[in-house]
N, C-alpha and C positions, 0 to 999 in steps of 0.2 A: 244774658240769656234767662229763661225759666221755664218750666216744664210740669206739670202737675201731672206725678204718679204715684197714682193711686190714693190718694189725697196727701200724700205728701209733696213740697215745694222742692227742686232740687235748684242750685242756681253752677254755675261754670265760673268759675275760677278764672277771671281778669289779668292775675299776674301771683308772685311769689312775691315772699321776703329776702331778701338776703342781708346777711350780719354776721359777728363771730358769736353767736351764740345757737349753740343746738342743741338744751337742752332749759327747761322753764332756770331762772333764773329771776332777783328779785326786781323787782317793777324800778326801784332806781337806777341801779344798771343797765335799763334796758334805755328809762328813756336820756339818762343821760348821753348811750351811746348814736353813731351815725351807721345810717341802714341803707341800703337799697329796695326800689322798689323794682321792680323786671313787667315790666306790662306786654305780656303778648303782641309781638311787633306790628301786626293787624291793626291794634287801637293807637300806635301811637300820635294819631293824627286827631283825636278824643282828650289830648293834652292839649291841642291851641287857646290859648288863651291862659293858662296859667304859669304865674313868675316866681323867679324864688325871690325868700323873703314874704311867700305866700304861703298862709295858713293855710291844710288842707287835712279834708277828714277823710281819717283813712278803714273802710268798713272791712274784717276781712275775719275767718273762721278761726279757731283755736281746737287748730288738729289735733289735739294731742293731749287734747281734755278729758276725763274718765266722765264720773257721772257726775251725778252735781245732788244738795241738798240744799233744799230750801230755803231753810236758816246755816250761816255760816260765822264761825271770825273773820273781821275785815283780818284780808293776809293770814289768816293762819295760824293769826299770836293767838291763842285761846288765853288773852289774859283778858282782852276785850269779848267784850256783853257781844254773842249771835245779833247778827240783824239779815232780815231778809236777799234774798239774794237778788232780787231787782231794787236794793238801795244798796250796791257795793259791787264793785268794779272787776269779778271773777272772774274768770276763766271756764267754774264753776256753772255750768246755766242751764237752763233746759234746751234752751236754743246757741247754742258753743258759737255768739259771732259777740266778733268787737269791736268797738270805734273807739279809735284814736284820734286825737286830733294834731299834725304834726308840722315846722316850719318846713315848707321844702326850702332848700338851702341848694338844686341846681337841679338844670334835665339835660338829660343828651340822648334825642332819640326817643329812645322808649323804655330811660330807665330815667326816673326819681332817686333823687339823694335827697331825704330827707331826720331829724333830729327829732325826738318825741318819740319813738315808734314803740311801745310795748307788746312787739310780736318777735319770736325768737325765729329763727333761720328756714327756712323752706314753706311758711306762712301763708295759704291759698290769700289770699288780694279778689275780696265781694267786688268792692267797688270804688269808687275816690269822684269825689263831694269838694270846693267852697268850704270855707268854715267858714269868710266872710261876705259876706254879699250885699 
């Protein structure tokens, strides 16, 4: 559900991420682990048609992201030249929205087990979409 508040768009999280990462971590470590996406129970029927093995796009909020710079070093590596934020997957962006395609490992009622999600524990999930149609 979205609302407009004084010209701002406001989204409601549909769930949250659960994994062992309580602080930002190297992206490769996050991608290698299995995470759980716990949806609001009232939304579980919306998972009908998703199957294990499918690729799913997860849209989420970088809830711990701070300010942003329009030009950043990729992955904070100062040996690499700066690039525009829209050419990077950095969490430090004007709208802190993340999008990652994951492998759906299993579904149990309102809980999805996924592999390849670059989000930490407690991250608000905004939406799910099939990555392949």
